[in-house]
C-alpha positions in Angstrom: 94.8 123.2 78.0 94.8 123.5 74.1 97.7 121.1 74.1 96.0 118.6 76.2 92.9 118.6 73.8 95.3 118.1 70.8 97.1 115.2 72.5 93.9 113.6 73.5 92.4 114.1 69.8 95.5 112.5 68.4 95.1 109.6 70.7 91.5 109.0 69.9 92.2 109.3 66.3 94.6 106.3 66.5 92.2 104.1 68.6 89.4 101.6 67.3 85.7 102.0 68.4 86.2 99.5 71.4 89.2 101.3 72.7 87.5 104.6 72.3 84.7 103.4 74.4 87.3 102.2 77.4 89.2 105.6 76.9 86.5 108.1 76.6 85.0 107.8 80.0 88.3 107.4 81.6 89.7 110.6 80.1 86.7 112.7 80.9 86.8 111.5 84.7 90.6 112.3 84.8 90.1 115.9 83.4 87.0 116.4 85.7 89.5 115.6 88.6 91.8 118.1 87.4 94.8 115.8 86.0 96.9 117.2 82.9 98.0 115.4 80.1 101.5 115.0 78.9 103.2 113.1 76.0 106.0 110.6 77.0 108.9 110.2 75.0 108.6 106.6 74.0 108.7 104.6 70.8 104.8 104.3 71.0 102.4 107.2 71.1 101.9 107.6 74.7 100.1 110.1 76.9 100.0 110.2 80.8 97.7 111.9 83.2 99.3 113.6 86.2 98.4 115.7 88.9 101.0 117.3 91.5 103.7 115.3 89.7 101.7 111.7 90.5 100.8 109.8 87.3 97.7 107.8 87.6 97.0 106.6 84.0 99.1 106.1 80.9 97.7 105.3 77.6 99.9 104.1 74.9 99.1 103.3 71.1 101.5 101.2 69.0 103.2 97.7 68.9 104.1 97.0 72.3 105.9 93.6 71.4 107.9 92.5 68.4 105.2 89.8 68.1 102.4 92.5 67.6 100.9 92.5 64.2 98.8 95.7 64.5 99.3 98.5 66.9 96.8 98.5 69.8 95.9 100.4 73.1 98.0 99.5 76.0 96.3 100.7 79.3 98.3 101.4 82.5 96.7 102.4 85.7 98.0 103.3 89.2 95.5 101.5 91.7 97.6 100.9 94.6 95.5 102.8 97.0 92.8 100.2 96.3 92.8 97.2 98.9 90.9 95.1 96.6 90.5 94.7 92.9 89.1 92.4 90.5 90.9 89.6 88.9 92.1 91.2 85.7 93.7 93.9 87.9 95.1 91.3 90.2 96.8 89.6 87.2 98.4 92.9 86.3 100.1 93.1 89.6 101.1 89.3 89.6 102.4 89.6 86.0 106.2 89.4 85.7 107.8 90.7 82.7 109.3 88.2 80.2 112.8 89.7 81.0 112.1 88.9 84.6 111.2 85.3 84.0 114.2 84.8 81.8 116.5 86.0 84.6 114.8 83.7 86.9 113.6 86.7 89.2 110.8 86.2 91.7 109.0 88.7 93.8 110.3 89.5 97.1 108.7 91.2 100.0 109.1 94.9 100.4 109.8 96.5 103.8 107.4 99.5 104.1 110.4 101.5 105.9 112.6 101.4 102.6 109.8 102.4 100.0 111.0 104.5 97.1 109.7 107.7 98.4 107.0 108.3 95.9 104.3 107.8 98.4 106.0 110.6 100.7 105.9 108.6 103.8 102.5 107.1 103.4 103.3 104.0 101.4 100.8 102.2 99.2 101.5 98.8 97.8 100.2 96.3 95.2 99.5 93.0 96.9 100.9 90.1 95.1 99.9 86.3 95.8 102.6 83.9 94.9 101.4 80.4 93.5 102.1 79.0 96.8 99.7 81.3 98.4 102.3 83.6 100.2 101.4 87.1 100.0 103.9 90.0 98.9 103.8 93.7 98.4 104.8 95.5 95.4 105.9 99.3 95.1 102.6 101.2 94.6 104.5 104.1 93.2 104.0 103.2 89.8 101.4 102.5 87.0 100.6 98.8 86.1 99.8 97.7 82.6 96.6 96.1 82.6 96.1 93.8 79.5 92.7 93.4 77.9 90.6 96.1 79.5 87.1 96.2 78.0 84.2 98.6 78.4 83.0 96.4 81.2 85.9 97.4 83.1 85.4 101.0 83.0 83.3 101.3 86.2 85.8 99.6 88.1 88.6 101.7 86.6 86.7 104.9 87.5 86.3 103.6 91.1 89.9 102.9 91.4 90.8 106.2 90.1 88.6 107.9 92.7 90.2 105.9 95.3 93.9 106.7 94.1 92.8 110.6 93.7 91.6 110.5 97.3 94.9 108.9 98.4 96.9 111.6 96.6 94.9 114.4 98.1 95.5 112.8 101.6 99.3 112.6 100.9 99.6 116.1 99.8 97.4 117.4 102.6 
């Protein structure tokens, strides 16, 4: 547990005041739910919160893109167990990486029978809506980067963490 506190303290020392207001309540909630903190080997300072091998939140601090002038917080959340989420989170689901766009890749519908296995037979998906209104599902086994989270998003983040945590408990029951 001591290493967890050191990692959290190290992350918090890097954040600005607004980022601390977002991360503080989220970290407290995750620790109350029994998640452990692990450091990821990346070029940015990254920690993830896991329980039973399932990551629910990743917090990164650093320059995410070559165009970034200053290091900043990058917030990642796994919220596929939620059926509805605010537009900011829907945008995170709908977002395609610049590499995808450059290659001309598009979303493809996924068959629940061929899921990646992280859901242990009880798949959950992110719901993607294409520009033409068609709906697709995207693998829910991973966290999604949610740009621009603010303190106003914290109650919704905590709600989605609670829903996702309940889904994990159901999966492992």
